[in-house]
Each structure stands twice: as C-alpha cells, then as structure tokens.
C-alpha positions as CSV (number, residue, x, y, z in Angstrom):
1,M,-33.3,-9.7,0.0
2,Y,-32.1,-13.2,1.4
3,K,-30.3,-15.3,-1.3
4,V,-31.1,-19.3,-0.6
5,L,-30.3,-22.4,-1.6
6,L,-32.0,-25.3,-1.1
7,V,-30.3,-29.4,-2.1
8,D,-32.1,-32.6,-1.9
9,D,-30.4,-35.4,-4.4
10,E,-34.4,-36.2,-4.2
11,V,-36.3,-33.6,-6.9
12,E,-40.2,-33.7,-5.3
13,M,-38.5,-33.5,-2.1
14,L,-36.5,-30.1,-3.9
15,D,-40.3,-28.7,-5.4
16,S,-41.2,-29.2,-2.0
17,L,-39.3,-27.4,-0.4
18,V,-39.6,-24.4,-3.2
19,K,-42.5,-24.1,-3.4
20,I,-42.5,-23.6,0.4
21,L,-39.5,-20.4,0.3
22,S,-41.6,-19.4,-2.5
23,F,-44.7,-18.2,-0.2
24,R,-41.7,-15.5,0.9
25,K,-41.5,-12.5,-1.6
26,E,-37.6,-11.6,0.7
27,F,-36.1,-15.0,-0.5
28,E,-34.8,-15.0,-3.5
29,I,-34.2,-18.9,-4.4
30,T,-31.8,-21.8,-5.8
31,P,-32.8,-25.3,-6.0
32,C,-29.9,-27.7,-7.2
33,N,-30.5,-31.4,-7.2
34,N,-27.1,-32.2,-7.4
35,P,-24.7,-31.7,-4.7
36,Q,-21.1,-31.2,-6.6
37,E,-22.7,-28.4,-8.5
38,A,-24.1,-26.7,-4.8
39,V,-20.4,-27.3,-4.0
40,E,-19.5,-25.1,-7.3
41,L,-22.1,-22.8,-6.6
42,I,-21.8,-22.3,-3.0
43,K,-17.9,-20.8,-4.3
44,N,-19.1,-18.7,-6.5
45,T,-22.4,-16.9,-4.8
46,D,-22.3,-15.2,-1.4
47,F,-25.6,-17.4,0.5
48,D,-27.4,-16.3,3.5
49,L,-29.4,-19.2,3.4
50,V,-28.5,-22.6,2.8
51,I,-31.0,-26.1,3.4
52,S,-29.9,-29.0,2.5
53,D,-30.5,-32.5,3.0
54,L,-28.5,-35.1,4.9
55,K,-28.2,-38.2,3.2
56,M,-27.6,-37.5,-0.3
57,K,-25.1,-39.9,-3.2
58,D,-21.3,-39.0,-3.6
59,I,-22.0,-35.7,-1.1
60,D,-23.8,-36.1,2.0
61,G,-24.9,-32.5,3.8
62,I,-21.7,-31.8,5.8
63,E,-19.4,-31.3,3.2
64,I,-22.1,-28.7,2.1
65,L,-22.5,-27.6,5.6
66,N,-18.1,-27.1,5.7
67,N,-18.3,-25.3,2.0
68,A,-21.3,-22.9,2.9
69,L,-18.8,-22.4,6.3
70,N,-15.3,-22.1,4.2
71,Q,-17.0,-19.4,1.8
72,N,-19.1,-18.0,4.7
73,P,-19.1,-18.7,8.5
74,E,-22.1,-16.3,8.5
75,T,-24.2,-18.3,6.5
76,V,-27.3,-19.9,8.3
77,V,-26.3,-23.7,7.6
78,I,-30.1,-26.1,8.1
79,I,-30.3,-29.9,8.0
80,I,-32.7,-31.7,6.6
81,S,-32.6,-35.2,8.3
82,G,-34.5,-38.4,8.3
83,Y,-35.3,-40.6,11.5
84,G,-31.8,-42.8,12.1
85,T,-30.3,-39.6,10.9
86,I,-30.3,-37.8,14.1
87,E,-26.9,-38.3,15.8
88,S,-25.5,-36.7,12.1
89,S,-27.5,-34.2,12.5
90,V,-26.1,-33.1,15.9
91,E,-22.7,-33.5,14.7
92,A,-23.0,-31.8,11.9
93,I,-25.1,-29.0,15.0
94,K,-21.1,-28.8,16.4
95,L,-19.5,-28.3,12.8
96,G,-21.7,-25.3,12.3
97,A,-25.1,-26.0,11.4
98,F,-28.0,-23.4,13.0
99,D,-30.0,-26.1,13.7
100,F,-31.6,-29.7,11.9
101,I,-36.1,-30.5,11.0
102,E,-35.8,-34.1,11.2
103,K,-38.5,-35.2,8.4
104,P,-41.5,-35.0,8.1
105,F,-42.5,-31.5,9.2
106,A,-44.9,-28.5,8.5
107,S,-43.9,-26.0,6.7
108,K,-44.4,-23.5,9.9
109,K,-42.0,-25.7,11.7
110,L,-39.5,-25.0,8.9
111,F,-40.3,-21.1,9.1
112,E,-39.4,-20.9,12.5
113,V,-36.0,-21.9,12.1
114,I,-35.5,-20.3,9.5
115,D,-36.2,-16.7,11.2
116,R,-34.7,-18.4,14.2
117,G,-31.3,-18.5,11.9
118,L,-31.2,-15.2,10.0
119,K,-32.6,-13.0,13.3
120,N,-29.5,-15.0,14.9
121,K,-27.2,-13.9,11.9
122,V,-28.6,-10.4,11.6
123,I,-27.1,-9.8,15.5
124,L,-23.9,-11.4,15.3
125,Q,-23.6,-9.1,12.5
126,N,-24.3,-6.0,13.9
127,E,-22.8,-7.1,17.7
128,S,-19.5,-8.1,14.8
129,E,-19.5,-4.1,13.8
130,E,-20.2,-2.3,17.1
131,T,-17.2,-5.0,18.5
132,N,-14.9,-3.2,16.3
133,E,-16.6,0.3,16.7
134,D,-16.3,-0.2,20.2
135,L,-12.3,-1.5,19.9
136,I,-11.2,1.0,17.8
137,K,-12.2,4.4,20.1
138,I,-11.5,7.1,18.1
139,V,-13.9,9.3,17.3
140,H,-13.6,10.7,13.5
141,E,-16.6,12.4,11.0
142,S,-13.4,13.4,8.5
143,A,-13.4,12.1,5.4
144,Q,-9.6,11.5,6.5
145,M,-9.7,9.7,9.6
146,K,-12.3,7.8,8.0
147,E,-9.5,6.4,5.0
148,I,-7.1,5.8,8.0
149,I,-9.3,3.9,10.1
150,N,-10.7,1.7,6.9
151,I,-6.7,1.1,6.6
152,V,-6.3,0.0,10.5
153,K,-9.0,-2.5,9.6
154,K,-7.9,-3.7,7.0
155,I,-4.2,-4.1,8.2
156,A,-5.4,-5.3,11.3
157,P,-5.3,-9.2,10.9
158,T,-2.1,-8.6,9.4
159,E,1.1,-9.7,10.6
160,M,3.2,-6.5,9.2
161,N,4.6,-3.8,10.7
162,V,3.5,-0.1,10.8
163,L,4.6,3.5,11.4
164,I,2.6,5.8,12.2
165,I,4.1,9.9,11.2
166,G,2.5,12.9,13.1
167,E,2.6,16.0,14.5
168,S,2.9,15.4,18.5
169,G,-1.5,14.9,19.7
170,T,-2.2,13.9,16.8
171,G,-3.3,10.5,18.2
172,K,-1.3,8.4,17.2
173,E,-1.2,5.8,20.3
174,L,-5.0,5.4,19.7
175,I,-4.3,4.6,16.5
176,A,-1.7,1.6,17.3
177,R,-4.2,0.8,19.9
178,A,-6.5,0.3,17.0
179,I,-4.1,-1.9,15.5
180,H,-4.0,-4.0,18.1
181,N,-7.1,-4.6,19.9
182,L,-8.4,-5.5,15.9
183,S,-4.9,-7.7,15.7
184,K,-4.7,-11.7,16.2
185,G,-2.8,-11.0,18.9
186,K,-5.4,-8.3,20.6
187,N,-5.6,-10.8,23.9
188,N,-1.7,-10.3,24.3
189,P,0.0,-6.7,25.6
190,F,0.2,-3.8,24.4
191,V,3.6,-2.5,25.5
192,P,4.2,1.5,24.6
193,V,7.3,3.2,25.7
194,N,8.1,6.7,24.2
195,C,12.4,5.8,22.9
196,G,13.5,9.8,24.2
197,A,11.9,9.4,27.6
198,L,15.3,7.5,28.4
199,P,18.7,7.3,28.4
200,E,20.3,5.2,26.4
201,Q,21.6,2.4,28.6
202,L,18.4,2.5,30.5
203,F,16.7,2.0,27.5
204,E,18.2,-1.0,26.4
205,S,17.6,-2.8,29.7
206,E,14.2,-1.7,29.9
207,L,14.0,-3.0,26.7
208,F,16.2,-6.5,26.0
209,G,15.9,-7.2,30.4
210,H,19.5,-7.7,32.1
211,E,20.9,-9.9,33.5
212,R,21.7,-10.7,37.1
213,G,25.1,-8.9,37.7
214,A,24.9,-7.4,33.8
215,F,25.5,-3.7,35.4
216,T,26.0,-2.1,38.8
217,G,22.7,-2.1,40.6
218,A,22.0,-5.3,38.6
219,I,20.4,-7.7,41.4
220,K,17.9,-9.7,40.0
221,T,17.8,-10.8,36.6
222,K,14.5,-8.6,35.1
223,P,13.2,-9.5,31.6
224,G,12.8,-6.3,29.5
225,L,9.8,-5.5,27.8
226,L,10.1,-6.9,24.8
227,E,10.3,-10.4,26.5
228,F,6.4,-9.0,28.0
229,A,5.0,-7.8,24.9
230,N,5.5,-11.6,23.2
231,N,2.8,-12.6,20.8
232,G,1.1,-9.0,21.3
233,T,2.8,-5.3,19.4
234,F,4.8,-3.5,20.7
235,F,5.0,0.7,20.6
236,F,7.7,2.2,19.7
237,D,6.7,6.1,20.6
238,E,8.7,8.6,18.7
239,I,11.2,6.3,17.4
240,G,12.9,9.2,16.0
241,E,15.0,9.5,19.1
242,M,16.5,5.9,19.4
243,S,19.8,5.8,19.5
244,L,21.8,4.6,16.7
245,S,23.4,1.8,18.7
246,L,20.1,0.8,19.5
247,Q,18.5,1.2,16.4
248,V,20.4,-2.0,15.4
249,K,20.0,-4.1,18.5
250,L,16.0,-3.6,17.4
251,L,17.0,-4.4,13.6
252,R,18.7,-7.7,14.6
253,M,15.5,-8.1,16.9
254,L,13.1,-7.7,13.6
255,E,15.3,-10.4,11.1
256,E,15.6,-12.8,13.4
257,R,13.3,-13.1,15.8
258,K,15.8,-13.2,19.0
259,I,16.6,-10.7,21.7
260,R,19.6,-11.4,24.4
261,R,19.5,-9.3,27.5
262,V,22.2,-7.3,28.6
263,G,24.9,-9.1,30.1
264,G,23.0,-12.8,29.2
265,Q,24.5,-15.1,26.3
266,S,22.1,-17.5,25.3
267,E,18.5,-15.7,23.0
268,I,15.3,-15.7,23.4
269,D,12.9,-16.2,20.8
270,I,10.4,-13.9,20.6
271,N,7.3,-13.3,17.8
272,V,6.1,-9.5,18.7
273,R,4.3,-7.1,16.5
274,I,6.0,-3.5,16.1
275,I,4.3,-0.5,15.7
276,A,6.3,2.7,15.6
277,A,5.2,6.2,15.4
278,T,7.2,9.8,14.7
279,N,6.8,13.3,14.9
280,K,9.8,13.7,12.4
281,D,11.1,13.2,9.0
282,L,12.4,10.3,9.1
283,E,13.4,10.1,5.4
284,K,15.4,13.0,5.7
285,L,17.0,11.2,9.0
286,V,18.3,8.3,7.2
287,K,19.6,10.5,4.0
288,D,21.4,12.8,7.4
289,G,23.3,9.8,8.9
290,L,20.7,10.1,12.3
291,F,18.8,6.8,11.2
292,R,19.1,4.2,9.9
293,D,17.7,2.8,6.3
294,D,17.9,-0.4,6.6
295,L,15.3,0.1,9.6
296,F,13.8,2.2,8.3
297,Y,12.1,0.0,5.7
298,R,11.6,-2.5,8.2
299,L,9.2,-0.4,9.8
300,N,7.9,1.4,7.0
301,S,6.5,-2.1,5.8
302,M,2.9,-0.1,5.8
303,K,2.3,4.0,7.0
304,I,-0.4,5.9,7.7
305,E,0.4,9.8,8.0
306,V,-2.0,11.7,9.9
307,P,-3.5,14.5,10.1
308,P,-2.8,17.3,12.7
309,L,-6.5,18.2,13.6
310,R,-6.5,22.1,12.4
311,E,-6.3,19.8,8.2
312,R,-9.3,17.4,9.6
313,K,-12.1,20.3,11.2
314,D,-15.0,17.3,11.0
315,D,-12.9,15.7,13.5
316,I,-13.1,18.9,15.8
317,L,-17.2,20.1,17.3
318,P,-17.2,15.8,17.5
319,L,-13.7,15.4,19.4
320,I,-14.2,18.3,22.0
321,L,-18.4,17.3,22.0
322,S,-17.8,13.7,23.3
323,Y,-14.9,15.0,25.9
324,V,-18.1,17.2,27.6
325,K,-20.4,14.4,27.2
326,H,-18.2,12.1,29.1
327,L,-17.5,14.5,32.2
328,C,-21.0,15.2,31.9
329,S,-21.7,11.4,32.5
330,S,-18.6,10.8,35.0
331,R,-20.0,13.5,37.9
332,G,-23.0,12.8,37.3
333,Q,-24.9,16.2,35.9
334,K,-26.4,17.7,32.8
335,Q,-25.0,17.1,29.2
336,R,-23.2,21.1,28.3
337,R,-23.8,22.8,25.0
338,F,-21.6,25.8,23.5
339,T,-23.0,29.0,22.1
340,N,-22.5,29.1,18.3
341,S,-20.1,31.5,18.4
342,A,-17.6,28.9,21.0
343,E,-18.4,26.3,18.5
344,E,-17.1,28.2,15.6
345,A,-14.4,30.0,17.6
346,L,-13.4,26.4,18.4
347,I,-13.8,25.1,14.3
348,N,-11.5,28.1,13.7
349,Y,-8.5,27.4,16.2
350,P,-5.7,25.8,14.9
351,W,-5.2,23.4,17.6
352,P,-1.4,23.6,17.6
353,G,-0.8,20.8,19.8
354,N,-3.4,18.7,17.8
355,V,-6.1,16.6,20.1
356,R,-4.2,16.7,23.3
357,E,-4.6,20.1,23.7
358,L,-8.2,20.5,22.5
359,Q,-9.1,17.9,25.6
360,N,-6.9,20.0,27.8
361,I,-8.7,22.7,26.9
362,I,-11.7,21.6,27.4
363,N,-11.0,20.1,30.7
364,R,-10.1,23.5,32.2
365,T,-13.5,25.3,30.7
366,Y,-15.6,22.3,31.5
367,Y,-14.7,22.5,35.4
368,L,-14.0,26.6,35.3
369,C,-17.2,27.3,33.6
370,S,-20.1,27.1,36.0
371,N,-22.8,27.2,33.5
372,D,-24.9,25.2,31.5
373,I,-24.1,26.8,28.2
374,I,-20.4,27.9,27.7
375,Q,-19.7,30.8,25.6
376,L,-17.5,32.5,23.5
377,S,-16.6,34.1,26.6
378,D,-15.2,31.3,28.8
379,L,-12.5,30.3,26.4
380,P,-8.8,30.6,26.8
381,L,-8.1,33.7,25.7
382,P,-6.1,32.4,22.1
383,I,-9.4,30.7,21.0
384,S,-12.0,33.4,22.3
385,K,-9.3,35.7,20.4
386,K,-11.2,37.3,17.2
387,A,-10.4,36.7,13.5
388,D,-10.7,40.1,12.3
389,E,-8.1,41.0,14.5
390,I,-5.2,39.9,11.9
391,P,-2.3,42.8,11.4
392,N,-2.7,44.2,8.4
393,E,1.2,43.9,7.5
394,I,0.1,40.1,8.1
395,I,-2.7,40.3,5.5
396,S,-0.4,41.4,2.7
397,L,1.5,38.9,2.8
398,D,0.5,35.6,0.3
399,Y,-1.0,33.2,1.9
400,K,1.2,30.6,3.0
401,E,3.3,33.6,4.3
402,A,1.0,35.1,6.0
403,K,-0.7,31.3,7.9
404,Q,4.1,30.7,8.8
405,K,3.8,34.7,10.8
406,V,-0.2,33.7,12.0
407,L,1.4,30.2,13.6
408,E,4.5,32.1,14.9
409,K,2.7,34.4,16.1
410,F,0.3,32.2,17.9
411,E,3.1,29.5,19.3
412,M,4.7,32.5,20.5
413,D,1.7,34.7,23.2
414,Y,0.5,31.5,23.9
415,L,3.3,29.6,25.1
416,T,4.1,33.1,26.8
417,H,0.9,33.2,28.4
418,H,1.3,29.5,29.7
419,L,4.4,29.8,31.3
420,R,3.7,33.1,33.0
421,L,0.2,31.4,34.4
422,N,3.0,28.7,36.0
423,D,5.5,31.0,37.1
424,G,7.9,29.5,33.9
425,N,7.7,26.1,35.3
426,I,8.4,23.5,32.4
427,S,6.5,20.8,33.8
428,K,3.6,22.7,34.7
429,T,3.0,24.3,31.5
430,A,3.7,21.0,29.2
431,D,0.5,19.8,31.3
432,S,-1.4,23.0,30.5
433,C,-0.8,22.6,27.3
434,G,-1.0,19.5,26.7
435,L,2.3,19.4,24.7
436,D,5.3,17.5,26.7
437,R,8.7,19.1,28.2
438,R,10.3,18.4,24.4
439,S,8.1,20.6,22.6
440,I,8.1,23.2,25.1
441,H,11.8,23.1,25.5
442,R,12.2,23.3,21.4
443,L,10.0,26.5,21.2
444,I,11.2,28.4,23.9
445,S,14.6,28.1,22.2
446,R,12.8,28.5,18.6
447,Y,11.4,32.3,19.8
448,N,14.1,32.6,22.8
449,I,11.5,32.9,25.4
450,I,12.7,34.3,29.1
451,F,11.6,32.8,31.5
452,K,12.6,31.4,35.4
453,E,12.0,27.3,36.3
C-alpha cells in the first residue's frame, strides 16, 4: 500500500485527482486543499508519493516539495503546473521533484509518471541496501553478529570514537572498516596500524611525522600517518600495547585536535575519527596503571564486543562456504562442497584462532584436496579428531574445568603439531596457524614447549 498526498487549493481539481487515483487499489489517498495543513501532514506522515499543484495561495508547490524531501528524501514528488509556469516546474525538478505534468493532462499520462516515480523509488532503496551490505563486507548469520552490524549502521554516520574488544582473529579490523565505509569520511583514507609492531620511537615518528634533522636518519620532513588519515579514520589495532608516553600524546590529539611532528615547533590541525581495538582487558590495565583512564574513557565512547567464533557457531558454515566459493570462483573451478561429517566437525571445532584460523585452514584444505567433495579425512588432524575421544578424567570434571582442560590440551597439541611441521620456525608457524608471532610466543611460554627456531 502506497501513502499518497494530493495537494491543490482548487477543490474541483483536487476532487478530479482523487477520482482518478481511486482506480488504483494500492493507493491510500489523503486529499488536502489547504497547503498549510499539507505541510503539517507531511511532518506527521511518511508519504510515498506527493502530488502538488505549483501555484497556490500562501504556500506554493516548491515549499511543499522542500518540506516533503526534508522529511524523507525518498518521497516521490510530482508537480502539476499550468501554462506559463513551465520554467518554475523545471526549477522544481532541479530542487528534487521527480517530474512535472502540464495542465491539462490525461489520466494515462499521470499514471505513467507515477509508476515511473514509484519504480525509481524501489530501485534506489534496493541499491542503497545493497550498497550498505557491500560496504560492510562481513559474512554473518549469528544473532550476535547481526546485532553488531545493526550497531555499526547506527554509529557509522556519527563522529564518536569506537572501541572494539575481542580475541585475536575475530574480525575487529573488518568491523572498523565497515564503520569507516558507512561514515561521512568514507571517501577519505582508512589507516590501520598495529600498536605492538614497532619500537616506541619509530612508532611516534610514524604516527605524528617528523621534521628534517629531528633524529639520526631524518634526512627530510615526513608527514605522519595521522596527517595522511585527515578527515578519514585511524584504526589503532592492539591499543593495549601502546606505551604510556604515547598514550599521553594521543590523548592530547583527541582533546585538542592538533598534533606536532617529532622535532617540530608548529601545531597541525587534525580531524580524524579514532577506532581502537584490543584483545586485552583495558579496564584491568587501567587498574594496574598500564593504561591511562582518561584515554580509556575517550576511546570508549562506544564499545563493541566481538564474541569468539566458538560462541557464534551460526557464522562458521557461512564463512566456510563463502571462502570456498571465492577460491573456486578465482580459479574457475566447479563449486566444492563438504560432507555432513566434515561440516559437523568444522562447526564443533573450538577455533582458538577464530576467523583468521578458519580462513587459513580452509585455504590449506582446498589446495590439498583434489576432489569436489571435501570429506572429514581431508581436514587437519585437530579438526577431524572425534569428539568421543575425550578422556574420562576430563569428563568427570564440572563443565568450566572440563572446557578449560580440553582447550589447554588442544592448544598445546595444536601448537606442537604446527611447530614440528615448520621445524620450530615461529613466523611460518604463525602463518600456518593464522596467529601472530606474539600469540605463538605466549602459547610456547604458557605450555613450556621446547623447540628450536
């Protein structure tokens, strides 16, 4: 059902319009011969179609047009004009009217314009929805991720800073990019940086830039990444790794919207949206004095918590099928599928490396399997291992203890397996597991695994 508003201060003309449009059962018609009342109606009702005369007393069709489009830019507005007002009608189209119809007109002509307008409205709505989904670029089916995507859509057009929390590999950067892609600054740079990847002095220079001669090796002036991201989005990955001294400078930038290059004297205006992510408990770091509370509150304007993949199993199969479809398409091959037992094993696997590990394992499985149907035996050992092999001593524990023991044993067996495959090489092991070097070192230290690098 389409809501239609007809506006004309000539009662006879208004009655004629009502009679013509009444032939269409899908129209819910509201006639109005008082333009001032029409403005109030527009404010209180979301009309799909507004048909208005151009020349009326007190308020003309242009004002009706402006009010309708201000209330809802997708409203189809058609202007009816008499002889001698064609130039004004053309002006109305420039201001956003879909079309104008010159008096006198046949009902067939009116319906043709209406149908084109409503069809155009549907196309634009579909394109808008498809564009948003394309820009988000996150495969998801779980209720948790749907809620996160809804939050992303709501906060993206704002300027608030965002803090994204979740385990490594859960897709925090994808969410940050989705926020940027739906933001007002989407046509400006999105600049990601890992806060634990560079030494402090080098990181400060990369972030704020430096002047020539600021330090040994600074042979020329170099703008920083924050300058490059101006009017766009800056993504601080693993913000919990940032040193306290750099935290002070970042806080100053957030408060004053100015930066100073290393070795520089003048301040540079900066307008950057900040999105930060971490797999650490920042509130605990604040209590331990390792993270500034004032910076935490600045970054925490909006917090998004991304659950690990094992807690959103509805996303596992769609992600897997999406990756396989992409691999098959990129190589011009027939679409591959999984047996039921293989799918069940993949869904029940705990995915300690989350989405990053999933993508890595699916890539390896795809290239090592030569059949169109991927079976349970084609999957890596940690996944294909049967669930009923859990020892009795673990089954006898309560749920939380049992889960912790199983995860610990899995992590140790999984890491040991990959270290052996890669001859103890940390970088290769990190790549094959879908983890970073820091995570591999932490696991080695936790389980006292002996290896040679």
